[in-house]
C-alpha positions as CSV (number, residue, x, y, z in Angstrom):
1,M,0.0,0.0,0.1
2,K,2.8,2.4,0.8
3,K,4.6,1.7,-2.4
4,M,1.4,2.4,-4.4
5,S,1.2,5.7,-2.5
6,V,4.6,6.5,-3.3
7,L,4.1,5.7,-7.0
8,I,1.0,7.8,-7.1
9,T,2.7,10.8,-5.6
10,A,5.7,10.5,-7.9
11,I,3.3,10.4,-11.1
12,S,1.5,13.5,-9.8
13,L,4.6,15.4,-9.3
14,L,5.7,14.4,-12.9
15,A,2.3,15.5,-14.4
16,V,2.9,18.9,-12.5
17,L,6.2,19.4,-13.9
18,M,5.2,18.6,-17.5
19,L,2.1,20.8,-17.4
20,S,4.3,23.8,-15.9
21,N,7.0,23.3,-18.6
22,S,4.1,23.4,-21.2
23,C,2.7,26.6,-19.8
24,T,6.0,28.2,-19.9
25,K,6.5,27.5,-23.6
26,V,3.0,28.8,-24.5
27,E,3.6,32.1,-22.5
28,K,7.0,32.5,-24.2
29,Q,5.3,31.8,-27.8
30,A,2.5,34.0,-26.8
31,G,4.9,36.9,-25.7
32,K,6.9,36.9,-29.1
33,S,5.0,39.3,-31.5
34,P,5.1,38.7,-35.2
35,A,7.0,41.1,-37.4
36,V,4.9,44.0,-38.7
37,P,4.6,44.4,-42.5
38,V,5.7,47.8,-43.6
39,E,6.8,49.5,-46.9
40,V,9.9,51.7,-46.8
41,S,11.5,54.2,-49.1
42,T,15.1,55.5,-49.2
43,V,15.6,59.0,-48.0
44,G,17.6,61.0,-50.6
45,T,18.8,64.4,-51.2
46,H,16.5,66.5,-53.8
47,T,17.2,69.5,-55.8
48,I,14.6,72.2,-54.6
49,D,13.9,75.4,-56.4
50,R,14.2,78.4,-54.2
51,T,11.4,80.9,-54.5
52,L,10.2,84.2,-53.3
53,E,6.3,84.3,-52.7
54,F,4.1,87.0,-53.2
55,T,0.4,87.6,-53.2
56,G,-1.7,90.2,-55.2
57,N,-4.5,91.1,-57.6
58,I,-4.5,90.5,-61.4
59,E,-4.5,93.9,-63.4
60,P,-5.3,94.7,-66.9
61,W,-2.1,95.5,-69.0
62,K,-3.7,98.7,-70.2
63,K,-6.9,100.6,-68.9
64,N,-8.3,103.8,-70.3
65,N,-11.4,105.4,-69.1
66,L,-12.9,107.1,-72.0
67,G,-14.8,110.4,-72.3
68,A,-15.2,113.4,-74.6
69,Q,-13.0,116.5,-74.6
70,M,-15.9,118.9,-74.4
71,P,-19.4,118.8,-72.7
72,G,-22.3,117.7,-74.8
73,T,-25.2,115.3,-75.2
74,I,-24.3,111.5,-75.9
75,R,-26.0,110.8,-79.3
76,K,-24.9,107.1,-79.9
77,I,-22.9,104.6,-78.1
78,Y,-22.0,101.7,-80.5
79,V,-20.7,99.1,-78.0
80,D,-21.8,97.4,-74.7
81,V,-20.1,95.8,-71.7
82,G,-18.2,92.6,-72.9
83,D,-17.5,93.6,-76.4
84,R,-14.2,93.3,-77.9
85,V,-13.2,96.3,-80.0
86,K,-10.1,97.2,-82.2
87,A,-8.0,100.0,-82.0
88,G,-9.3,103.0,-83.7
89,E,-12.8,101.8,-83.8
90,L,-15.7,104.1,-83.2
91,L,-17.3,103.8,-79.9
92,V,-19.2,107.0,-79.0
93,Q,-20.8,109.7,-81.2
94,M,-21.4,113.0,-79.4
95,D,-24.1,115.6,-80.3
96,D,-22.4,117.1,-83.5
97,A,-24.1,120.6,-83.5
98,Q,-21.0,122.2,-82.9
99,L,-19.4,119.8,-85.5
100,T,-21.8,121.3,-88.1
101,Q,-21.0,124.6,-87.7
102,A,-17.2,124.0,-87.7
103,R,-17.6,122.0,-90.9
104,V,-19.5,125.0,-92.5
105,Q,-16.6,127.5,-91.5
106,Y,-13.9,125.1,-92.7
107,E,-15.9,124.6,-96.2
108,L,-16.1,128.4,-96.6
109,A,-12.5,129.0,-95.8
110,K,-11.4,126.3,-98.3
111,L,-13.4,127.7,-101.2
112,D,-11.9,131.4,-100.5
113,Y,-8.5,129.7,-100.4
114,E,-8.9,127.7,-103.5
115,R,-10.5,130.7,-105.4
116,M,-7.7,133.2,-104.2
117,K,-4.6,130.9,-105.1
118,P,-5.0,131.5,-108.8
119,L,-5.2,135.1,-108.4
120,L,-1.9,135.2,-106.4
121,D,-0.4,133.5,-109.4
122,E,-1.8,136.1,-111.7
123,G,-0.6,138.9,-109.3
124,S,-4.3,140.2,-108.7
125,I,-3.7,139.9,-105.0
126,S,-0.6,140.7,-102.8
127,P,1.2,137.8,-100.9
128,N,0.1,139.5,-97.7
129,Q,-3.6,139.2,-98.5
130,F,-3.1,135.7,-99.7
131,D,-1.3,134.6,-96.5
132,K,-4.2,136.0,-94.3
133,I,-6.6,133.7,-96.4
134,K,-4.5,130.9,-96.3
135,G,-4.1,131.3,-92.2
136,G,-7.8,131.6,-92.0
137,Y,-8.3,128.2,-94.0
138,Q,-5.8,126.5,-91.8
139,A,-7.3,127.7,-88.6
140,A,-10.7,126.6,-89.9
141,K,-9.3,123.2,-91.1
142,A,-7.8,122.6,-87.5
143,G,-11.0,123.8,-85.8
144,Y,-13.1,121.3,-87.8
145,E,-10.7,118.5,-87.1
146,L,-10.4,119.0,-83.3
147,T,-14.4,119.4,-83.0
148,L,-14.6,116.0,-85.2
149,A,-12.2,114.4,-82.7
150,N,-14.0,115.8,-79.6
151,T,-17.5,114.5,-80.9
152,Q,-16.2,111.0,-81.7
153,I,-14.5,108.6,-79.1
154,R,-12.5,106.0,-80.7
155,A,-10.7,103.0,-79.0
156,P,-7.1,103.9,-78.3
157,F,-6.1,100.3,-78.4
158,S,-7.7,96.9,-79.0
159,G,-9.4,95.6,-75.8
160,L,-12.5,94.7,-73.8
161,I,-15.3,97.2,-73.0
162,T,-15.7,96.5,-69.2
163,T,-17.9,99.1,-67.9
164,K,-20.5,101.6,-69.4
165,W,-20.9,104.3,-67.2
166,M,-23.3,106.5,-69.3
167,D,-26.4,106.0,-71.6
168,E,-27.4,107.4,-74.8
169,G,-29.2,110.8,-74.4
170,E,-27.5,111.8,-71.1
171,V,-25.4,114.8,-70.8
172,F,-21.7,114.6,-70.6
173,T,-20.1,117.4,-68.3
174,L,-16.5,117.9,-67.6
175,M,-17.2,118.6,-64.0
176,P,-14.4,121.0,-63.2
177,G,-12.7,120.6,-59.8
178,A,-14.3,117.1,-59.4
179,A,-11.9,114.1,-58.5
180,G,-11.0,111.8,-61.3
181,S,-11.9,112.2,-65.1
182,P,-15.6,111.9,-66.3
183,T,-16.2,108.6,-68.0
184,I,-18.6,107.2,-70.5
185,L,-16.8,103.7,-71.0
186,T,-13.8,101.9,-69.6
187,L,-11.7,100.0,-72.1
188,M,-9.2,97.3,-70.8
189,Q,-6.6,95.2,-72.6
190,I,-6.5,91.8,-70.8
191,N,-3.9,89.9,-72.9
192,P,-1.4,90.0,-71.5
193,I,-2.1,90.9,-67.9
194,K,0.1,92.0,-65.1
195,I,0.4,91.6,-61.2
196,S,1.9,94.4,-59.3
197,I,4.2,93.1,-56.3
198,N,6.3,94.9,-53.7
199,I,9.8,93.5,-53.2
200,P,11.4,93.7,-49.8
201,E,14.8,95.6,-49.6
202,S,16.4,92.2,-48.4
203,D,15.4,90.6,-51.6
204,F,16.0,93.2,-54.1
205,S,19.3,91.9,-55.3
206,S,17.8,88.4,-56.0
207,I,15.3,89.7,-58.6
208,A,16.0,91.0,-62.2
209,L,14.1,91.8,-65.4
210,G,13.2,88.8,-67.4
211,Q,13.3,86.4,-64.3
212,T,10.6,83.6,-64.4
213,A,7.6,83.7,-62.3
214,E,4.7,81.3,-61.8
215,M,1.2,82.5,-60.8
216,K,-1.7,80.5,-59.4
217,V,-5.4,81.7,-58.7
218,D,-7.6,80.1,-56.2
219,V,-10.6,80.1,-58.6
220,I,-8.7,78.0,-61.3
221,P,-7.4,75.2,-59.1
222,G,-4.6,73.1,-60.7
223,R,-3.6,75.6,-63.4
224,V,-0.1,77.2,-63.3
225,F,0.4,80.3,-65.5
226,H,3.9,81.3,-66.5
227,G,5.2,84.8,-66.7
228,K,8.2,87.1,-66.4
229,V,9.3,90.1,-64.4
230,S,8.7,93.0,-66.7
231,R,9.5,96.1,-64.6
232,I,11.2,96.9,-61.5
233,D,11.1,100.4,-59.8
234,P,14.6,102.0,-59.7
235,A,13.8,103.7,-56.2
236,I,12.6,102.4,-53.0
237,D,9.3,103.4,-51.4
238,P,10.6,105.0,-48.2
239,M,7.2,104.3,-46.5
240,T,7.3,100.4,-46.9
241,R,11.0,99.9,-47.8
242,T,10.1,98.0,-50.7
243,F,10.6,98.1,-54.4
244,G,7.7,98.1,-56.9
245,A,7.6,95.6,-59.5
246,E,5.4,94.0,-62.2
247,I,4.8,90.6,-63.6
248,K,3.8,90.1,-67.1
249,I,1.6,86.9,-68.0
250,N,0.2,85.7,-71.2
251,N,-3.5,85.5,-71.2
252,A,-4.2,84.3,-74.7
253,G,-7.6,82.4,-73.5
254,E,-8.5,85.5,-71.5
255,I,-9.4,83.1,-68.9
256,L,-7.6,85.3,-66.2
257,R,-9.7,88.5,-65.3
258,P,-8.8,91.8,-63.6
259,G,-9.4,91.6,-59.9
260,M,-8.8,88.0,-59.3
261,F,-6.6,87.2,-56.3
262,C,-3.4,85.4,-57.1
263,R,-0.1,84.0,-55.6
264,V,3.1,84.6,-57.5
265,S,6.4,82.6,-57.0
266,I,9.6,83.9,-58.6
267,L,12.5,81.4,-59.1
268,I,15.8,82.8,-57.6
269,G,17.9,79.6,-57.6
270,S,18.1,76.0,-56.3
271,E,19.5,74.0,-53.6
272,N,20.1,70.4,-52.3
273,V,18.2,69.3,-49.3
274,V,17.1,66.2,-47.5
275,A,13.4,65.7,-47.9
276,V,11.0,62.9,-47.0
277,P,7.2,62.7,-48.0
278,R,4.5,64.1,-45.8
279,E,2.9,60.4,-45.1
280,A,6.1,59.3,-43.8
281,L,5.9,61.8,-40.7
282,I,3.9,61.2,-37.6
283,R,2.8,64.1,-35.3
284,Q,3.2,63.7,-31.5
285,L,-0.1,64.1,-29.9
286,G,-0.6,67.5,-28.3
287,T,2.6,69.0,-29.9
288,S,3.9,70.4,-33.0
289,K,6.9,68.0,-32.9
290,Y,7.1,65.1,-35.5
291,Y,8.8,61.7,-35.5
292,A,9.5,58.9,-38.3
293,F,10.4,55.2,-38.2
294,V,13.4,53.9,-40.0
295,V,14.3,50.4,-40.4
296,E,17.8,48.9,-39.3
297,N,18.4,45.3,-39.5
298,G,14.8,44.3,-39.6
299,I,14.1,46.4,-36.4
300,A,12.0,49.8,-36.4
301,K,13.8,52.7,-34.9
302,R,12.0,55.8,-34.0
303,R,13.6,59.0,-34.9
304,N,12.6,62.5,-33.8
305,V,12.9,65.0,-36.8
306,K,13.2,68.7,-37.2
307,L,11.3,70.1,-40.1
308,G,12.1,72.8,-42.4
309,R,10.4,74.2,-45.6
310,R,7.5,72.3,-47.4
311,F,7.7,71.8,-51.1
312,D,4.4,70.5,-52.4
313,E,4.2,66.9,-50.7
314,L,7.9,67.0,-49.4
315,F,9.2,68.2,-46.2
316,E,12.7,69.3,-45.7
317,I,14.4,67.4,-42.7
318,K,16.8,69.8,-40.7
319,S,17.8,67.0,-38.4
320,G,17.0,63.3,-37.5
321,L,17.3,61.5,-40.7
322,R,20.1,60.8,-43.1
323,D,20.6,60.6,-46.8
324,G,20.2,56.7,-47.3
325,D,18.1,55.9,-44.4
326,A,15.2,53.4,-45.1
327,I,12.2,55.4,-43.7
328,V,8.8,53.7,-43.4
329,I,6.1,55.2,-45.5
330,E,3.2,52.6,-45.0
331,G,2.4,50.7,-41.7
332,Q,4.1,53.2,-39.5
333,Y,1.2,53.9,-37.4
334,L,1.3,50.1,-36.1
335,L,4.9,50.5,-34.9
336,K,6.6,51.1,-31.6
337,D,10.4,51.6,-31.2
338,G,12.2,48.3,-31.3
339,M,9.4,46.3,-33.0
340,Q,10.5,43.6,-35.7
341,V,9.1,44.5,-39.3
342,N,8.9,42.7,-42.5
343,V,9.9,44.9,-45.2
344,N,7.5,44.4,-48.4
345,N,9.4,46.8,-50.6
346,S,12.3,49.1,-50.9
347,T,12.1,52.3,-53.3
348,A,13.8,55.5,-53.6
349,M,11.7,58.5,-53.5
350,K,11.1,60.5,-56.5
351,Q,12.4,63.9,-57.1
352,P,9.8,66.7,-56.7
């Protein structure tokens, strides 16, 4: 009986030991996490354009507020808002009562001149008498031509009628002493267009005539318009400490219109920087700091990074990463420092 009891005790102890060993193995296996699948990209040096950024409003290349040179009634307006006109085209006809009088005086003076010229050749009148008649004729002709010009408003350049300030039958007055010039129509040339900018004194030496510029407008997303610096003021504005300048941009389709808000970038050079895509960066909760994961020998390593400028989808790295690092671009939000990873790919980042 004693032997049987000892045997049972031994068997029980053996079973306990085996069970304990089995649990230890299960616990060890359970504690070993599987490798996290990730995708990586090789950190590289990128050639980045250095630009100066400005904001402004689109302006017409030319603008003219058209009015008559003398008061009178508007007899006829031949155009309306939105009409395109050619240089020299008749736009407005003013009341021609004064023109009729000037024409009669001119025609009478012309008849006298033509009648007296043969008499001068015959010696029937003196040169002094003829000179008076000739002077009267020339004065009448000049008066008629001036009156004609003042009663007809023609386009000084080809462009677009953007505003109609008065209607037919209204009386146009010069309004002496009033601010601004009285206007019947506003004419603009919108191809090309221009943008006025103010260059800070510190950046003046970086910009020259003919320098390339790019422009974007919020109302036309995805489009980039190209132009050049067409004017730089020779003197600084003492109040703002800036130099005025203009950017000339082709507008063949006339899709750009005066008054649109725009952003202008002027290329001033290029430089090589270490940069990574935005998706590789993780922001620390509650802070403005960022970090990223790199892979070293199959292990994820957390790197705190200091960011510089943003270039579209790339961020400049001031510190924390080196050229050639394998940075995680997919699966990074599943990682902790020191985790094993399984790299599914390895590609170099594209140049911007």
